[in-house]
C-alpha positions as CSV (number, residue, x, y, z in Angstrom):
1,M,79.2,76.6,52.0
2,H,75.8,76.9,50.2
3,L,72.5,76.7,52.0
4,G,71.5,73.3,50.8
5,F,74.6,71.7,52.0
6,H,74.4,73.7,55.3
7,I,70.9,72.2,55.9
8,Y,72.3,68.7,55.3
9,D,75.4,69.2,57.3
10,V,73.7,70.7,60.4
11,G,70.6,68.5,60.2
12,F,72.2,65.1,59.6
13,Q,75.8,65.3,60.7
14,S,75.3,67.1,64.0
15,P,75.9,65.0,67.1
16,N,72.9,66.6,68.8
17,V,70.0,66.7,66.3
18,E,67.5,68.3,68.7
19,A,69.8,71.2,69.3
20,A,70.4,71.7,65.6
21,K,66.7,71.8,64.6
22,P,66.3,75.6,65.0
23,M,69.3,76.2,62.8
24,V,68.0,73.8,60.2
25,Y,64.6,75.6,60.2
26,A,66.1,79.0,60.0
27,T,68.4,78.0,57.1
28,T,65.5,76.3,55.3
29,L,63.4,79.5,55.6
30,L,66.2,81.6,54.4
31,L,66.7,79.4,51.4
32,I,63.0,79.5,50.5
33,L,63.0,83.3,50.9
34,V,66.1,83.7,48.6
35,V,64.5,81.5,45.9
36,V,61.2,83.5,46.1
37,V,62.9,86.9,46.0
38,L,65.0,85.8,43.0
39,N,61.9,84.5,41.2
40,L,59.9,87.7,41.8
41,T,62.9,89.8,40.6
42,A,63.1,87.7,37.4
43,M,59.4,88.0,36.8
44,L,59.4,91.8,37.3
45,L,62.5,92.2,35.0
46,R,60.9,89.9,32.4
47,N,57.7,92.0,32.3
48,R,59.5,95.3,32.2
49,L,61.7,94.1,29.3
50,R,58.7,92.6,27.5
51,R,56.8,95.9,27.6
52,R,59.9,97.9,26.5
53,Y,60.6,95.7,23.5
54,Q,57.0,94.9,22.5
55,S,56.2,98.5,21.7
56,G,59.3,99.0,19.6
57,A,59.4,95.6,17.8
58,F,56.9,96.4,15.0
């Protein structure tokens, strides 16, 4: 199950919403961290490839 659905499932479908809040917060934090790490990795890779191909293009 992916993280977005997990947040929905635990947060809104749980019979005890108050008990599920820590799991929802932890899952949300994990999802945000995954997105930030993937974006930073893409930016680093883009800059590295840009420098490599810019010097050899002309």
